[in-house]
N, C-alpha and C positions, 0 to 999 in steps of 0.2 A: 504494500500500500504506500502510495506517495505521501511524503511528509513535508512537502515544500510547495510554495506557490511559484508558478511560472508566468513570466511576463514576456510578451513579444512587442517590440517597438518597431514601427514603420515610419520611415522618413526618407529624406533625400540627402545625398551627400552635402555636407556643410550646414545642415540644420541642427545637428547635435544629438542624433539618436544614440550613437555610441557613447557619447558623454553622459547622456541621461542614464543609461544602463550602468555605467561605471559609478555615477554619483549615488544612485539608489543602493547599489551593492556596498559602497563605502559607508553610507548612512546606516544600513542594516548591521554591518560588521561593527561599527562604532557603538551600537546599542546592544552588543553581545549576541547577535544572531549570526547565522551562517549564510553566506551569499556567494553567488557567481555572477559574472557579467561577461558576455562574449558577443562579438559582432559576426555578421555574415555579409560579405561584400560581393557584389557582382562587379561590373566595371567600376574601378575606383576613380570616380571623377565627380566633381561638384555637380549636384543636380540629379545624379543617377539614384534610383531606388536603393535603399539600404535597410537592412534589418539588424536589430541587436536584441539580446535576450538576457533575462535574469532568472535565477532560481534563488528563492529566499526561504530559509527554514528558521523557525523560532528556537528549536532545541536540539537538532541533530545535524551532524556534518552531512554535506551533500556529496555523494559518491558518483552520481550519474554525470556523465560528460557528453551525452548525445545532444543533438539538436532538439529544439522544442517545436513539435508539430500540433500539440493540443494545449495551448496556453489557457490559463485561468483569466488572464488580463491581456487585452490588446490596447496599445496606445498608438494613436495615429498623429504624427506631427505635421504631415502635409495633407490637406483635405483632398487634393486630386487623387491621392492613392486609394481613397475609399471607392472610387469608381473604377480605377484601372488596376489596383493592386490586390484585389481579393483579400482584403485585410481580415475579414471574418473567418477565413478558412481555418477550420479546426478549433475555433473558439468554443470552449466547453459550454454546454447548456448551463445557465445560471452564472456564467462568467461576466466580466465587465469589459465594456467597450468605451474607450475615452478618445474623443475626436477634437482636434483643433479645427474649428469651422466658424463661419459667419452664419450658417443656417441655424434656425431655432431647434431646440431639443426635440420638439414634437415631430419635426421632419424625420428624424432618425427613429423615433419611437414608432411612427406609422410605417416606416420602411422595414424595420426589423422585428416589430411586434414585441412580445413579452418573453423572448428567449434569453435576453441578457439585461443586466443593469447597464444603462447608457448615460454617459456624461459628455457634455460639450462645453467648450470655452473658445473664445476668440483669442487664442494665444498669440497669433501674429500681431494683432493690434496692441496687446499688452507689451510684447517684446519691442515693437517699434517705439512705443511711448516711453518705456522705462529703460530700455537698453540701447535704443537708437539703431538697432539692427533686426533683421528678420531671422533671428536664431532663437527657436522656441524651446530649446531643451529644458532650461530651468523652469520656464513658465509651465510646461507640461508636467513637471514634477509636482507643482502646486495642484494641478488638476488631479493627478494620481492620488495625492494625499486626500483631497476632498472626496473622491469617488470610492476609495478603498480603505482609508484609515491605516494603510500599511506602514506608515511612518509618521513622524511629526516634524514640524518645521525645525525644531531644535536639533534633530538628528543630522540636518544638512549644514549646520554652521561650520563645522571643521572641514568637511569635504569641499564646501564652496570656497572657503578661505584658501585651502591648499590648491585647488584647481584654478581659481580666478584672481587670487591676490586682492588688490585694492578694488577690483570690480565685484567682489563677493557681495557687498551690500546692495548693489543694484540688482544682482541676480536674486538675492533673497527677497527684495521688494517685488520683483516680477513673480516669484513663486507665491508670495503672500496675496498679491492681487488676483492671481489665477485661482488660488484657494477660495477667495471671496466670491469670484465671478463664475465659477464653474457651476453649471446647472446639472442636476443629477435626477434621473428617473430610476427609482428603485424597482427592482424586480418584484412582480406580484408573487406572493407565496400562497400556494393552495388554490 
């Protein structure tokens, strides 16, 4: 029986999907959990579709090293990938789908029904406003926190300082704003 949560990140080269996976793993490890982060690249160029992955366990080391084909959580950094990237492939029934989009939450609820918990946020607008760039990695971490409760903001303080140095405060602000602005449609139970 699996004792860990699996996350699959979908983005484009340069958006920070790999960094997002690394940061959530570092945050989990910093809180005494076990975690893995690893990427999967196609053609390595800016703008090309990219996937990265996480496994996180509260209490047991993770010995599995294979790819993730049936994630518990899917995070989509680039909204165009929802259409062309088959991002929901393998997403477990009852899992969580988190999307960077300008479309309202109800659009995705009507599109996907009640199979998954769905969360949406305009991470692009937040990143442009607070970071000055269209790199949504830390913004989507805020959405992940809101949708799943998998971590808390405090867990990211050290990983952000280590990764971004003096820009850590701006990235933390982007995470916080995404946490506040993410809309979540809970899965109906029963």
